[in-house]
VEXDREN-2710 file (C-alpha; in Angstrom, 1 decimal):
% VEXDREN-2710
k/r/px/py/pz
1/MET/10.1/14.3/31.8
2/ASP/11.4/10.9/30.6
3/PRO/15.2/11.1/30.5
4/ASP/15.5/8.7/27.6
5/PRO/15.2/10.7/24.3
6/ARG/14.5/7.6/22.3
7/ARG/11.4/6.8/24.3
8/ARG/10.2/10.4/24.0
9/ALA/10.6/10.2/20.2
10/ARG/8.6/6.9/20.1
11/ARG/5.7/8.6/22.0
12/ARG/5.6/11.6/19.6
13/VAL/5.5/9.4/16.5
14/ARG/2.3/7.6/15.5
15/LEU/3.0/5.4/12.5
16/PRO/0.2/5.4/9.9
17/GLN/-2.0/2.3/9.8
18/VAL/-0.6/1.1/13.1
19/PRO/-2.8/1.0/16.3
20/ALA/-1.4/3.1/19.2
21/TRP/-0.5/1.4/22.4
22/GLY/-3.6/0.9/24.6
23/GLU/-6.1/0.9/21.7
24/PRO/-8.5/-2.1/21.6
25/THR/-7.4/-2.8/18.0
26/ARG/-4.7/-5.0/16.6
27/ARG/-3.2/-5.3/13.2
28/VAL/-3.8/-8.7/11.4
29/GLU/-1.9/-9.8/8.4
30/ALA/-4.2/-11.4/5.8
31/LYS/-3.9/-12.6/2.2
32/GLN/-5.5/-9.4/1.0
33/GLY/-3.2/-7.3/3.1
34/ALA/-3.3/-5.7/6.6
35/ARG/-6.6/-5.8/8.5
36/PHE/-7.5/-4.2/11.8
37/ARG/-9.5/-6.2/14.3
38/ALA/-11.2/-4.2/17.1
39/VAL/-12.5/-5.7/20.3
40/VAL/-14.5/-3.4/22.5
41/ASP/-16.2/-3.9/25.8
42/ALA/-20.0/-3.4/25.4
43/THR/-21.1/-4.7/28.8
44/PRO/-24.3/-3.0/30.1
45/ARG/-24.1/-1.6/33.6
46/GLY/-24.9/-4.2/36.2
47/ALA/-24.7/-7.1/33.8
48/LEU/-23.6/-10.4/35.3
49/GLN/-21.8/-11.5/32.2
50/ARG/-19.2/-9.5/30.2
51/ARG/-20.1/-8.7/26.6
52/GLN/-17.6/-7.9/23.9
53/LEU/-18.0/-6.9/20.3
54/THR/-15.5/-7.8/17.6
55/LYS/-15.2/-6.4/14.1
56/THR/-12.5/-6.3/11.4
57/PHE/-11.8/-3.3/9.2
58/GLY/-9.6/-2.4/6.3
59/SER/-8.1/0.6/8.0
60/VAL/-7.2/1.6/11.5
61/GLU/-9.2/4.8/11.2
62/ALA/-12.4/2.8/10.4
63/ALA/-11.7/0.6/13.4
64/ARG/-11.2/3.7/15.7
65/ALA/-14.4/5.2/14.5
66/TRP/-16.4/2.0/15.2
67/VAL/-14.9/1.7/18.7
68/SER/-15.9/5.3/19.4
69/GLU/-19.5/4.6/18.2
70/VAL/-19.9/1.5/20.3
71/ARG/-18.6/3.2/23.4
72/ALA/-20.9/6.2/22.9
73/ALA/-23.9/3.9/22.3
74/VAL/-23.1/1.9/25.5
75/ALA/-22.8/5.1/27.5
76/GLU/-26.0/6.5/26.1
77/ARG/-27.9/3.3/26.6
78/GLY/-26.7/3.1/30.2
79/ALA/-28.0/6.7/30.8
80/ARG/-31.3/5.8/29.2
81/GLU/-31.7/2.6/31.2
82/ARG/-30.9/4.5/34.4
83/ASP/-33.5/7.1/33.6
84/GLU/-36.3/4.7/32.8
85/THR/-38.6/4.3/35.7
86/VAL/-40.7/1.3/36.6
87/ALA/-43.8/3.2/35.4
88/GLU/-42.2/4.0/32.1
89/LEU/-41.1/0.4/31.6
90/CYS/-44.5/-1.0/32.4
91/GLU/-46.2/1.5/30.0
92/ARG/-43.8/0.4/27.2
93/TRP/-44.7/-3.2/27.9
94/LEU/-48.4/-2.5/27.9
95/ARG/-48.1/-0.7/24.6
96/SER/-46.3/-3.7/23.1
97/ARG/-49.1/-6.1/23.9
98/THR/-50.8/-5.8/20.6
99/ASP/-51.2/-9.6/20.6
100/VAL/-54.0/-9.6/23.2
101/ARG/-57.4/-8.1/23.5
102/GLU/-57.8/-4.5/24.8
103/VAL/-59.7/-5.8/27.8
104/THR/-56.7/-8.0/28.7
105/VAL/-54.3/-5.1/28.5
106/ASN/-56.7/-3.1/30.7
107/GLY/-56.6/-6.0/33.2
108/TYR/-52.8/-5.9/33.3
109/ARG/-53.0/-2.1/33.9
110/ASP/-55.4/-2.7/36.9
111/GLN/-53.1/-5.4/38.3
112/LEU/-50.1/-3.1/38.0
113/ALA/-51.8/-0.2/39.7
114/PRO/-50.8/-1.1/43.3
115/VAL/-47.3/-1.8/42.2
116/LEU/-47.0/1.6/40.5
117/ARG/-48.5/3.4/43.5
118/ALA/-45.5/2.0/45.5
119/ILE/-42.5/2.1/43.2
120/ARG/-43.5/4.0/40.0
121/SER/-40.6/6.5/40.2
122/ARG/-37.9/3.9/41.0
123/ALA/-35.3/3.3/38.2
124/ALA/-36.1/-0.1/36.8
125/VAL/-32.4/-1.0/36.4
126/ASP/-31.9/-0.4/40.2
127/LEU/-34.5/-2.9/41.4
128/ARG/-33.2/-5.7/43.5
129/PRO/-34.9/-8.8/44.9
130/ARG/-35.0/-7.2/48.4
131/ASP/-37.1/-4.4/46.8
132/ILE/-39.6/-7.0/45.6
133/ARG/-39.8/-8.6/49.0
134/ALA/-40.4/-5.1/50.5
135/LEU/-43.1/-4.5/47.9
136/ILE/-44.9/-7.7/48.8
137/GLU/-44.9/-6.8/52.5
138/HIS/-46.3/-3.3/51.6
139/LEU/-49.1/-4.7/49.5
140/ALA/-50.0/-7.3/52.1
141/THR/-50.4/-4.5/54.8
142/SER/-51.5/-1.3/53.0
143/GLY/-51.7/-1.9/49.3
144/ARG/-55.4/-1.2/48.8
145/LYS/-56.1/2.2/47.4
146/ARG/-59.5/3.0/48.8
147/ASP/-58.6/2.5/52.5
148/ASN/-55.0/1.5/52.7
149/GLY/-56.0/-1.9/53.7
150/PRO/-54.2/-5.2/52.8
151/LEU/-54.5/-6.7/49.4
152/SER/-55.5/-10.4/49.1
153/PRO/-52.8/-13.0/48.3
154/ARG/-54.6/-13.4/44.9
155/SER/-54.3/-9.7/44.1
156/ILE/-50.7/-9.6/45.2
157/ARG/-49.8/-12.6/43.0
158/ALA/-51.6/-11.0/40.0
159/ALA/-49.7/-7.7/40.6
160/LEU/-46.4/-9.5/40.8
161/GLY/-47.2/-11.6/37.7
162/ALA/-47.9/-8.4/35.7
163/LEU/-44.7/-6.8/37.0
164/SER/-42.7/-9.9/36.1
165/GLN/-44.0/-9.8/32.6
166/ALA/-42.9/-6.2/32.3
167/LEU/-39.5/-7.0/33.6
168/ASP/-39.2/-9.9/31.2
169/PHE/-40.0/-7.5/28.4
170/GLY/-37.1/-5.3/29.6
171/VAL/-34.7/-8.3/29.6
172/ALA/-35.8/-9.3/26.1
173/ASP/-35.4/-5.7/25.1
174/GLU/-31.9/-5.7/26.6
175/THR/-32.6/-2.7/28.8
176/LEU/-32.4/-4.9/31.8
177/THR/-30.0/-7.7/32.6
178/ARG/-32.3/-9.8/34.8
179/ASN/-35.9/-10.1/36.1
180/VAL/-35.5/-9.5/39.9
181/THR/-39.0/-11.0/40.7
182/LYS/-37.6/-14.5/39.8
183/GLY/-36.9/-16.5/42.9
184/VAL/-39.0/-14.2/45.1
185/ARG/-41.8/-16.2/46.6
186/PRO/-45.3/-14.6/46.3
187/PRO/-47.8/-15.1/49.2
188/ARG/-49.5/-18.4/49.4
189/GLN/-52.9/-18.4/47.8
190/THR/-55.8/-20.7/48.7
191/THR/-57.9/-21.4/45.6
192/LYS/-61.6/-21.7/46.2
193/VAL/-63.2/-24.7/44.4
194/GLY/-66.3/-26.8/44.9
195/GLU/-68.6/-25.9/47.7
196/SER/-66.3/-23.2/49.0
197/LEU/-67.3/-21.1/46.0
198/GLU/-69.8/-18.3/46.8
199/HIS/-73.3/-19.4/45.8
200/TRP/-76.9/-19.6/46.9
201/PRO/-77.5/-23.1/48.3
202/THR/-79.6/-25.7/46.6
203/THR/-81.8/-28.4/48.0
204/GLY/-83.0/-31.8/46.7
205/ARG/-81.7/-34.1/44.1
206/GLY/-82.7/-35.0/40.6
207/THR/-86.1/-33.6/39.5
208/GLU/-86.5/-32.2/43.1
209/ALA/-83.4/-30.0/42.9
210/ARG/-84.2/-26.4/43.5
211/CYS/-82.6/-23.1/44.7
212/GLU/-85.1/-21.1/46.7
213/ALA/-83.0/-17.9/46.6
214/LEU/-82.8/-18.1/42.8
215/GLU/-86.6/-18.5/42.6
216/GLN/-87.0/-15.5/45.0
217/PHE/-84.7/-13.4/42.9
218/ARG/-86.6/-14.1/39.7
219/ALA/-89.9/-13.3/41.4
220/HIS/-88.5/-10.0/42.8
221/THR/-87.0/-8.8/39.5
222/ALA/-89.8/-9.8/37.1
223/ASP/-91.3/-6.3/37.2
224/ASP/-88.0/-4.5/37.1
225/ARG/-87.2/-2.4/34.0
226/LEU/-84.4/-4.9/33.2
227/GLY/-86.4/-8.0/34.2
228/GLY/-85.5/-10.0/31.1
229/ALA/-81.8/-9.3/31.7
230/TRP/-82.0/-10.4/35.3
231/TRP/-83.6/-13.7/34.3
232/LEU/-80.8/-14.3/31.9
233/SER/-78.3/-13.6/34.7
234/SER/-80.2/-16.1/36.8
235/LEU/-79.7/-18.7/34.1
236/GLY/-75.9/-18.3/34.4
237/LEU/-75.0/-15.9/31.6
238/THR/-72.0/-13.7/32.4
239/ARG/-72.2/-9.9/32.8
240/ALA/-70.2/-9.5/29.7
241/ASP/-72.6/-11.9/27.8
242/ILE/-75.6/-9.8/28.8
243/CYS/-74.0/-6.4/28.4
244/GLY/-72.9/-7.3/24.9
245/LEU/-76.3/-8.9/23.9
246/ARG/-78.0/-7.3/20.9
247/TRP/-81.7/-7.7/19.9
248/SER/-80.4/-9.4/16.8
249/ASP/-79.0/-12.1/19.1
250/VAL/-82.5/-12.8/20.6
251/ASP/-84.8/-15.1/18.7
252/MET/-88.2/-14.4/20.3
253/GLU/-90.0/-17.1/18.2
254/ALA/-87.5/-19.9/18.9
255/GLY/-87.1/-18.7/22.5
256/THR/-83.3/-18.7/22.2
257/VAL/-80.4/-16.3/23.0
258/THR/-77.1/-16.5/21.1
259/VAL/-73.9/-15.2/22.7
260/ARG/-71.8/-13.7/19.9
261/GLN/-69.9/-11.0/21.7
262/GLY/-69.1/-9.5/25.2
263/ARG/-69.0/-6.0/26.5
264/VAL/-66.6/-5.2/29.4
265/ALA/-65.6/-2.1/31.3
266/LEU/-62.3/-0.3/30.4
267/GLY/-61.4/2.1/33.2
268/SER/-64.0/4.3/34.7
269/SER/-65.6/5.8/31.6
270/ASN/-65.1/3.5/28.7
271/TYR/-66.0/-0.1/27.6
272/ALA/-64.9/-2.5/24.9
273/VAL/-66.9/-4.9/22.8
274/ASP/-65.1/-8.0/21.6
275/ASP/-65.6/-11.7/20.7
276/PRO/-66.3/-14.1/23.5
277/LYS/-63.1/-14.9/25.5
278/SER/-63.2/-18.6/24.4
279/PRO/-64.9/-20.7/21.7
280/GLN/-67.0/-22.3/24.4
281/ARG/-68.6/-19.0/25.3
282/ARG/-70.0/-18.6/21.8
283/ARG/-73.3/-20.6/22.2
284/THR/-77.1/-20.6/21.7
285/LEU/-79.2/-21.2/24.7
286/PRO/-82.9/-22.3/24.7
287/VAL/-83.7/-19.9/27.6
288/GLU/-87.5/-20.1/27.2
289/GLU/-87.5/-23.9/27.4
290/VAL/-85.4/-23.8/30.6
291/LEU/-87.1/-20.9/32.2
292/PRO/-90.6/-20.2/30.8
293/GLY/-91.5/-16.5/30.8
294/THR/-88.0/-15.3/29.9
295/VAL/-89.0/-14.3/26.4
296/GLY/-92.1/-12.5/27.7
297/LEU/-89.8/-10.3/29.9
298/LEU/-87.5/-9.7/27.0
299/ARG/-90.5/-8.6/24.8
300/ARG/-91.5/-6.2/27.5
301/MET/-88.0/-4.7/27.7
302/ARG/-88.0/-4.2/23.9
303/ARG/-91.4/-2.4/24.0
304/ARG/-90.1/-0.1/26.8
305/GLN/-87.0/0.6/24.7
306/ALA/-89.2/1.5/21.7
307/GLU/-91.2/3.9/23.9
308/ASP/-88.0/5.5/25.2
309/ARG/-86.7/6.0/21.7
310/LEU/-89.9/7.9/20.8
311/ARG/-89.6/10.1/23.8
312/ALA/-85.8/10.8/23.3
313/GLY/-86.2/11.7/19.6
314/SER/-82.9/12.9/18.2
315/ALA/-81.2/12.4/21.5
316/TRP/-81.6/8.6/21.1
317/ARG/-78.4/6.7/20.6
318/GLU/-78.9/3.6/18.5
319/THR/-76.7/0.7/19.4
320/GLY/-78.9/-2.4/19.0
321/LEU/-78.0/-3.5/22.5
322/VAL/-80.5/-4.9/24.9
323/LEU/-79.0/-3.1/28.0
324/VAL/-79.4/0.6/27.5
325/ASP/-80.7/3.6/29.5
326/GLU/-83.6/5.9/28.6
327/VAL/-81.7/7.6/25.8
328/GLY/-80.1/4.5/24.3
329/THR/-76.7/4.8/26.1
330/PRO/-75.2/1.4/26.8
331/LEU/-75.5/0.6/30.5
332/ARG/-72.1/0.4/32.2
333/PRO/-71.2/-3.1/33.4
334/ASP/-70.4/-1.8/36.8
335/THR/-73.8/-0.1/37.0
336/TYR/-75.5/-3.5/36.2
337/SER/-73.6/-5.1/39.1
338/GLU/-74.5/-2.3/41.5
339/ARG/-78.2/-2.6/40.5
340/PHE/-77.9/-6.4/41.3
341/ARG/-76.7/-5.6/44.8
342/GLN/-79.5/-3.1/45.3
343/LEU/-82.1/-5.6/44.2
344/CYS/-80.8/-8.3/46.5
345/ALA/-80.7/-5.9/49.4
346/SER/-84.3/-4.7/48.8
347/ALA/-85.5/-8.3/48.8
348/SER/-83.5/-9.1/52.0
349/MET/-81.7/-11.9/50.0
350/PRO/-78.3/-13.5/50.9
351/LYS/-75.6/-11.2/49.7
352/ILE/-73.5/-12.6/46.8
353/HIS/-71.7/-11.2/43.8
354/LEU/-73.4/-11.1/40.4
355/HIS/-70.9/-13.6/39.0
356/SER/-71.8/-16.1/41.7
357/LEU/-75.1/-16.7/40.0
358/ARG/-73.1/-18.8/37.6
359/HIS/-71.8/-20.8/40.5
360/THR/-75.3/-21.2/41.8
361/ASN/-76.5/-22.6/38.4
362/ALA/-73.5/-25.0/38.3
363/PHE/-74.4/-26.5/41.7
364/LEU/-78.1/-26.6/40.7
365/PHE/-77.2/-28.5/37.5
366/ILE/-75.1/-31.0/39.6
367/ALA/-77.9/-31.5/42.1
368/ALA/-80.3/-32.1/39.2
369/GLY/-78.0/-34.8/37.7
370/VAL/-77.1/-32.9/34.6
371/ALA/-74.1/-34.4/32.9
372/PRO/-70.9/-32.4/33.4
373/THR/-70.4/-32.1/29.6
374/ASP/-73.9/-30.5/29.2
375/ALA/-73.5/-28.3/32.3
376/ALA/-70.2/-27.0/31.0
377/ALA/-71.7/-26.4/27.5
378/TRP/-74.5/-24.3/29.0
379/LEU/-72.1/-22.1/31.1
380/GLY/-69.6/-21.8/28.3
381/HIS/-66.8/-23.8/30.0
382/THR/-64.6/-26.6/28.9
383/VAL/-65.4/-29.9/30.7
384/GLU/-62.0/-29.7/32.4
385/THR/-62.7/-26.2/33.8
386/PHE/-66.2/-27.3/35.0
387/LEU/-64.9/-30.4/36.8
388/GLY/-62.0/-28.6/38.3
389/ALA/-64.1/-25.7/39.7
390/TYR/-67.3/-27.5/40.8
391/LEU/-66.4/-31.2/41.2
392/PRO/-62.8/-31.1/42.4
393/GLU/-63.3/-34.5/44.1
394/GLY/-65.3/-35.8/41.2
395/GLY/-62.7/-38.5/40.5
396/ALA/-63.0/-40.1/43.9
397/SER/-65.7/-42.6/42.9
398/GLY/-63.6/-43.6/39.9
399/ILE/-60.5/-44.1/42.0
400/ALA/-62.5/-46.2/44.5
401/ALA/-63.8/-48.4/41.6
402/VAL/-60.3/-49.0/40.3
403/ALA/-59.0/-49.8/43.8
404/ALA/-61.8/-52.3/44.3
405/LYS/-61.2/-54.1/41.0
406/VAL/-57.5/-54.2/41.4
407/GLY/-57.9/-55.3/45.0
408/LYS/-60.2/-58.2/44.0
409/ARG/-57.8/-59.2/41.2
410/SER/-54.8/-59.4/43.7
411/GLU/-56.6/-61.6/46.2
END
């Protein structure tokens, strides 16, 4: 007990409208009378910078109530942040991405899958740069789901990119204080461009340019149920272009096909139909002029579809799409790719991916002397994309010409 009775008395007495010793509130004399300014610490757990909130009230009781509310909110938020796992944060971020197409969100989900298999239950607020480095090492050695094999540098960079966006969302949402992927170097990636891109080889130049494998593929698939679609793929249309193609987009008389939409896989049992991914992809192609016989194969496909509709009766599902099965159900994009692999194997053809038919067409156009602007328009690329992908050294001749002219001028 304090021996000084005066000090004991002061402790027992709390004057009205006067903050107690130790309270984060002080009395301020203003023209309108006494005011009470409260300054409270609102620093989130783990923050690198201190955060304080200040507010002025007309009574000490109001100031005390506000201080209590802020402290309770900071404590509750800290508990919530500690409870939120990496998986929960990523899901919140994905749900917030209403600014992009559904297929894009699905792509982010696929990119995050190997990350979540490794650290889904970790508290997001507890992540540190060393955890990201350990994650990269794990993905590079056993990140693949089907066989626990290594992920490619490209896949690891995509996974980290998606995770970084989710962490940025947490920072913007003020549930995290920093993005711990910043400053952590992802694995080095070698980008394939030019002749290193997978494709069937071409021979000859100008009017003599040809691709024997492409001609063999067309001959092998002409009698297939999807023959018209295979010939469109052999002309460089994307899988999404063909899977989203409707009969109303095919002008049999004009011999043209118009790309107005794309259809892509979403997960294992769903798909999405959307506008082409870029303005360049929306185009009308004179397929019959470039590859005579294409319209004939498309007419055959439509006749078979009409026969299937009659046989299916009420079980038929009307979609208007070109690529459907015997009861009108849209063919899954993955099924189309798998059928392509089977056809190539049955014809003993060089193994390539379906998308690489586009690369094959690009190199065939280059060999034939097609202007880059025209080749890019056919494939639905910008000229910059076409040149960067297929002619990465295309500026060499221009550089040589400049050097020659400048050199002559300086002699």
